[in-house]
C-alpha positions as CSV (number, residue, x, y, z in Angstrom):
1,M,-50.2,40.2,-106.1
2,K,-47.9,40.9,-108.9
3,R,-50.0,38.4,-111.3
4,T,-52.9,40.6,-110.4
5,L,-51.2,43.7,-111.2
6,F,-49.6,42.7,-114.1
7,I,-53.3,41.9,-115.3
8,L,-54.5,44.8,-114.4
9,G,-51.6,46.6,-116.4
10,V,-52.6,44.2,-119.6
11,L,-56.1,45.5,-119.6
12,I,-55.3,49.2,-119.1
13,S,-53.2,50.4,-121.7
14,F,-51.0,47.6,-122.9
15,N,-48.1,50.2,-122.0
16,A,-46.1,49.0,-119.7
17,Y,-47.1,45.8,-118.9
18,G,-47.5,46.1,-115.3
19,D,-45.1,43.6,-112.7
20,A,-43.1,41.4,-114.0
21,I,-43.9,37.8,-113.6
22,T,-41.6,35.3,-112.5
23,G,-41.5,31.5,-111.7
24,D,-39.4,28.4,-110.8
25,T,-41.0,25.6,-112.0
26,C,-40.1,25.0,-115.7
27,G,-37.7,22.2,-114.5
28,D,-35.1,20.7,-112.0
29,D,-32.9,24.0,-112.9
30,C,-34.7,26.4,-114.4
31,S,-36.6,29.8,-113.8
32,W,-38.5,32.5,-115.8
33,R,-39.0,36.0,-115.7
34,L,-41.6,37.9,-118.2
35,E,-41.2,41.4,-118.7
36,N,-42.0,44.2,-121.2
37,G,-43.3,41.7,-123.7
38,V,-39.9,39.3,-123.1
39,L,-40.1,35.8,-121.7
40,T,-36.5,34.8,-120.4
41,V,-35.9,31.4,-119.5
42,T,-33.0,30.4,-117.2
43,G,-31.1,27.6,-116.3
44,S,-29.6,24.5,-117.2
45,G,-30.6,20.9,-118.2
46,R,-33.8,20.1,-119.4
47,I,-36.9,23.0,-119.9
48,K,-39.4,20.4,-119.1
49,G,-42.2,19.2,-121.2
50,Y,-46.0,19.9,-120.8
51,N,-49.2,18.6,-121.7
52,R,-51.6,19.9,-124.3
53,D,-55.3,20.0,-123.9
54,C,-57.6,20.5,-127.0
55,S,-60.8,19.5,-125.4
56,N,-62.1,22.8,-125.9
57,L,-61.0,23.8,-129.3
58,E,-64.3,23.1,-130.9
59,S,-65.9,26.2,-128.8
60,T,-62.8,28.2,-128.3
61,G,-61.0,27.5,-131.4
62,K,-57.9,27.0,-129.8
63,C,-55.8,24.5,-127.7
64,T,-54.0,25.1,-124.4
65,T,-50.8,23.7,-122.7
66,D,-50.2,23.8,-118.9
67,A,-46.7,25.6,-119.4
68,P,-46.1,28.4,-116.6
69,W,-46.3,31.0,-119.0
70,F,-49.0,30.1,-121.4
71,D,-51.6,32.2,-119.6
72,Y,-49.7,35.2,-120.6
73,A,-48.8,34.1,-124.2
74,E,-51.1,37.1,-125.6
75,N,-48.3,39.4,-124.0
76,I,-45.0,37.5,-125.1
77,E,-43.2,38.7,-128.3
78,K,-39.5,37.7,-128.2
79,V,-38.6,34.4,-125.9
80,V,-34.9,34.6,-124.9
81,I,-33.3,30.9,-123.4
82,Q,-30.1,31.4,-121.7
83,N,-27.8,29.5,-119.8
84,K,-27.0,29.9,-116.2
85,S,-23.4,30.0,-116.6
86,D,-20.5,29.2,-119.0
87,N,-20.6,25.8,-117.3
88,E,-24.2,25.2,-116.8
89,K,-26.3,25.2,-120.0
90,F,-29.7,23.8,-121.2
91,E,-29.4,20.7,-123.3
92,T,-33.3,20.2,-124.2
93,I,-36.2,21.8,-125.0
94,G,-39.1,20.0,-123.9
95,H,-42.1,18.9,-125.4
96,N,-45.2,21.2,-126.2
97,A,-42.9,24.0,-123.8
98,F,-43.6,26.9,-126.1
99,E,-46.1,25.5,-128.2
100,D,-48.7,27.8,-129.7
101,M,-47.7,31.0,-128.5
102,F,-49.3,32.9,-131.1
103,Y,-48.1,36.5,-130.4
104,T,-44.3,35.4,-130.5
105,K,-42.3,36.5,-133.1
106,E,-38.5,35.8,-132.1
107,I,-37.0,33.0,-130.4
108,I,-33.0,33.3,-129.1
109,L,-31.2,30.0,-128.1
110,P,-28.0,29.5,-126.4
111,E,-25.3,27.1,-127.3
112,G,-25.5,24.4,-125.3
113,I,-28.8,22.9,-126.9
114,K,-28.8,19.6,-128.3
115,T,-32.4,18.7,-128.8
116,I,-35.7,20.0,-129.5
117,E,-38.4,17.7,-128.5
118,N,-41.7,17.1,-130.1
119,E,-44.1,20.1,-131.3
120,A,-41.9,22.2,-128.6
121,F,-42.4,25.5,-130.9
122,H,-45.4,24.1,-132.6
123,G,-48.2,26.1,-133.7
124,N,-46.2,29.8,-133.0
125,V,-48.1,31.4,-136.1
126,A,-46.1,34.8,-135.8
127,L,-42.8,33.5,-135.1
128,E,-40.4,34.9,-138.0
129,T,-36.8,34.4,-136.4
130,I,-34.9,31.9,-134.5
131,N,-31.3,30.9,-134.1
132,L,-30.6,26.8,-134.1
133,P,-27.2,26.8,-132.4
134,N,-24.2,24.7,-133.5
135,T,-24.5,22.7,-131.0
136,L,-28.2,21.3,-131.7
137,E,-28.5,17.9,-132.9
138,T,-32.2,16.8,-133.1
139,I,-35.5,18.6,-134.3
140,S,-38.1,16.5,-133.1
141,H,-41.4,15.7,-134.7
142,W,-43.6,18.7,-135.4
143,G,-40.8,20.6,-133.6
144,L,-40.8,24.0,-135.6
145,S,-44.1,23.1,-137.4
146,S,-46.8,25.9,-138.6
147,T,-44.4,28.7,-137.9
148,N,-44.5,31.9,-140.0
149,L,-40.5,31.4,-140.4
150,S,-39.4,32.4,-144.2
151,E,-35.8,30.9,-143.8
152,I,-33.8,29.1,-141.2
153,N,-30.2,27.8,-141.0
154,I,-29.9,24.3,-140.2
155,P,-26.3,23.8,-138.5
156,D,-24.4,21.1,-139.4
157,S,-24.3,19.6,-136.1
158,V,-28.1,18.4,-136.7
159,T,-28.2,14.7,-137.4
160,A,-31.5,13.9,-136.9
161,I,-35.1,15.7,-138.3
162,G,-38.0,14.4,-137.1
163,T,-41.5,13.7,-139.0
164,A,-43.3,17.3,-139.9
165,A,-40.4,19.1,-137.9
166,F,-41.4,22.0,-140.5
167,S,-44.7,21.3,-142.3
168,S,-47.3,23.7,-142.4
169,S,-44.7,26.7,-142.7
170,S,-43.6,29.7,-144.7
171,L,-40.2,28.5,-145.4
172,Q,-38.8,29.6,-148.8
173,S,-36.1,27.5,-148.3
174,L,-34.5,24.2,-146.7
175,N,-31.4,22.9,-145.8
176,I,-30.5,19.3,-144.8
177,P,-26.8,19.1,-143.3
178,N,-24.5,16.1,-144.1
179,G,-25.4,12.6,-143.1
180,A,-28.6,13.7,-141.2
181,T,-31.5,11.4,-140.9
182,I,-35.1,13.2,-141.9
183,Y,-38.4,11.1,-141.0
184,G,-41.4,11.6,-142.9
185,R,-43.0,14.4,-143.7
186,I,-40.4,17.0,-143.0
187,C,-41.7,19.6,-145.1
188,D,-45.3,18.8,-146.3
189,S,-47.5,21.5,-147.2
190,C,-44.7,24.2,-146.7
191,E,-46.5,26.1,-149.3
192,Q,-43.8,28.8,-150.3
193,L,-40.9,26.2,-150.1
194,E,-39.1,27.4,-153.4
195,T,-35.6,25.9,-152.7
196,V,-34.1,22.4,-151.0
197,V,-30.3,21.4,-150.5
198,F,-29.3,18.2,-149.8
199,G,-26.2,17.5,-148.0
200,E,-24.4,14.5,-148.8
201,N,-25.3,10.6,-147.4
202,I,-28.8,11.8,-146.3
203,T,-31.2,8.9,-145.1
204,I,-34.9,8.7,-144.5
205,D,-36.5,6.9,-142.1
206,T,-40.5,7.2,-143.1
207,G,-41.7,5.1,-140.3
208,G,-44.6,4.4,-142.6
209,E,-45.1,8.2,-143.2
210,N,-43.3,9.3,-146.2
211,F,-43.9,12.6,-148.5
212,P,-41.1,14.4,-147.5
213,F,-42.3,17.3,-149.6
214,V,-45.6,16.9,-150.7
215,N,-48.1,19.7,-151.5
216,T,-45.1,22.2,-152.1
217,P,-46.4,23.9,-155.3
218,L,-43.3,26.8,-155.6
219,L,-40.9,24.2,-155.5
220,Q,-38.2,25.3,-157.8
221,N,-35.1,23.9,-156.8
222,V,-33.2,20.8,-155.4
223,Y,-29.6,20.8,-154.8
224,C,-28.3,17.3,-154.6
225,Q,-24.8,16.1,-154.8
226,Q,-24.3,13.9,-158.0
227,K,-23.5,10.7,-156.3
228,D,-26.8,11.0,-154.3
229,I,-29.2,11.5,-157.4
230,E,-30.6,8.0,-157.2
231,F,-31.7,9.2,-153.4
232,C,-33.2,12.6,-154.2
233,Q,-35.1,11.2,-157.3
234,R,-36.8,9.0,-154.8
235,I,-37.4,11.8,-152.3
236,L,-39.0,13.6,-155.2
237,Q,-41.3,10.4,-156.4
238,D,-42.6,9.8,-152.7
239,S,-43.5,13.8,-152.8
240,Y,-45.7,12.9,-155.8
241,K,-43.6,14.9,-158.5
242,S,-43.7,13.4,-161.7
243,A,-41.2,12.7,-163.9
244,A,-41.1,16.1,-165.7
245,E,-41.2,17.9,-162.5
246,I,-38.1,15.7,-161.1
247,E,-36.0,16.6,-164.2
248,N,-36.6,20.3,-163.5
249,L,-36.4,20.4,-160.0
250,L,-33.1,18.5,-159.6
251,K,-29.7,20.3,-159.8
252,T,-26.4,18.4,-158.9
253,Y,-23.3,19.4,-157.3
254,T,-19.8,18.3,-155.9
255,N,-18.5,19.8,-152.8
256,E,-14.8,19.7,-152.6
257,A,-12.9,21.4,-149.7
258,G,-16.1,23.1,-148.5
259,V,-16.6,24.3,-151.9
260,Y,-20.1,23.9,-153.6
261,T,-19.8,23.9,-157.6
262,L,-23.0,23.4,-159.5
263,E,-23.1,21.6,-163.1
264,D,-22.3,25.1,-165.0
265,G,-19.4,25.7,-162.8
266,T,-20.7,28.5,-160.4
267,M,-18.9,28.0,-157.0
268,F,-20.1,28.7,-153.4
269,A,-18.3,29.1,-150.2
270,S,-21.5,27.8,-148.5
271,Q,-24.3,25.1,-148.5
272,N,-26.8,28.4,-147.8
273,D,-25.3,30.7,-150.3
274,M,-25.7,28.1,-152.5
275,M,-29.1,27.7,-151.5
276,N,-29.7,31.5,-152.0
277,G,-27.8,31.9,-155.1
278,A,-25.7,34.5,-153.6
279,N,-22.2,35.4,-153.3
280,A,-20.9,33.3,-155.7
281,C,-17.1,33.1,-155.7
282,V,-15.0,34.2,-158.8
283,D,-12.6,31.0,-158.8
284,M,-11.5,28.0,-156.3
285,D,-9.0,29.6,-154.3
286,T,-11.1,32.4,-153.6
287,C,-14.1,30.1,-152.6
288,K,-11.4,28.0,-150.3
289,A,-10.7,31.0,-148.5
290,A,-13.9,32.1,-147.8
291,V,-14.5,28.5,-146.6
292,L,-11.8,28.7,-144.0
293,K,-13.0,32.3,-143.0
294,N,-16.6,31.4,-142.4
295,K,-15.7,28.4,-140.5
296,G,-13.6,30.6,-138.0
297,Y,-9.8,28.9,-139.1
298,C,-8.7,32.6,-140.3
299,L,-10.0,36.1,-138.9
300,S,-8.9,38.1,-142.4
301,D,-9.3,37.8,-145.9
302,E,-5.3,38.3,-146.1
303,I,-4.6,35.0,-143.6
304,C,-7.3,33.0,-145.2
305,A,-5.5,33.5,-148.5
306,A,-2.1,33.0,-147.1
307,M,-3.4,29.3,-146.0
308,V,-5.0,28.4,-149.8
309,A,-1.7,29.8,-151.1
310,S,0.7,27.1,-149.0
311,E,-1.6,24.6,-150.3
312,N,-0.7,25.7,-153.9
313,A,2.5,26.1,-152.8
314,N,3.0,22.6,-152.2
315,H,3.6,23.5,-148.2
316,P,1.2,22.0,-145.4
317,I,-1.3,24.4,-143.8
318,V,-0.1,25.4,-140.1
319,Y,-2.8,25.8,-137.9
320,K,-2.6,25.5,-134.0
321,N,0.3,23.9,-134.1
322,K,-0.7,20.9,-136.4
323,S,-0.2,20.8,-139.8
324,Y,-2.0,19.6,-142.9
325,A,-1.7,18.8,-146.6
326,S,-4.8,20.6,-148.0
327,V,-7.5,22.6,-147.2
328,D,-10.0,19.8,-147.2
329,D,-7.6,17.7,-144.8
330,L,-7.8,21.0,-142.4
331,L,-11.8,21.1,-142.5
332,K,-11.9,16.9,-142.0
333,G,-9.3,17.4,-138.8
334,K,-6.8,14.8,-140.8
335,Y,-3.5,16.5,-139.6
336,L,0.3,15.2,-140.7
337,P,2.2,13.2,-138.2
338,K,4.3,15.8,-137.4
339,R,4.8,19.9,-138.5
340,I,6.0,18.7,-142.0
341,Y,7.3,21.3,-144.4
342,T,6.5,20.0,-147.9
343,I,3.8,17.6,-149.3
344,D,6.7,15.5,-150.6
345,E,8.2,14.8,-147.4
346,A,4.4,14.2,-146.1
347,N,4.3,11.9,-148.8
348,A,7.4,10.2,-147.8
349,V,6.2,9.5,-144.0
350,A,3.1,7.9,-146.0
351,G,5.0,5.7,-148.0
352,D,7.5,4.6,-145.3
353,K,6.0,2.7,-142.1
354,N,9.1,2.8,-140.5
355,R,9.9,6.3,-140.7
356,V,8.6,8.2,-137.3
357,S,9.2,11.8,-137.6
358,I,10.5,14.6,-139.5
359,K,12.5,17.3,-138.3
360,Y,12.2,20.6,-138.9
361,R,14.7,22.3,-141.6
């Protein structure tokens, strides 16, 4: 009865959308509710994967899936995926789960999501906004391809980006986190793409399909760590960029204590700022303080600046009852063996393997 009322509500005026539609068939611990244009999926574990059917593509001009909400896709403007509780969280979004949701503009994902499976959000041609949580590790093949996303922030937690993960999208910029593995045609036919930032120690697994940035006519800047320059050159060569184009595209940078410094000395407190050419720092200390604040080590500008000042004064930075010799060590989690007051004392400990502790003054 509810389904009938809902359909009538849509046909009448699209005013109130009719009664809410609900279901509990989207996973072992997963339920969903569609109301007022918002699809809310609640649970834990895995949102199950679904099958795509393109047998009627020639006659209808579109494919379908057997996801339970697909029949109502025309009425879904927003998707909210939420965890059941703080201790019961979603980890996986199954293959094709939200594929070809042509009218969805916004998707909200919760912390806890680790994997976006193949084609999970493929074909969401109206999609303008999605947040990727800091727990995300894998964006699988075609996971976010053919969308209207103009920008996206890939978190540092991501270690694998599948073939064509963002292909044929409207992305204008793209960042690849440190240590990530990319698989083949990561953003081919991204015709609006202007800027790419490679983190350090990136690897590529082509699986026979390379061409990561082929057909990207607006590409202007490719930022690459100086030590990885040959890798970046090879990536661009494999994308059919000429030697002259590669020379113009490549911009090298260094990364010290989370500060991104370009060849001309311009400094940024995040990869995202460098990618967008925004919020350049006036000096290294200001940048380090901004890095600490961005990463949540301090809440105020004053405290962040004081932490940097401790390093400059040859005093360790104390954070959560541990001491660190530098901002760089703090970011890497390399704490000193005891709460030591001066760097000289820290060096003494490092040089004397028989010495086990230094007491407070």
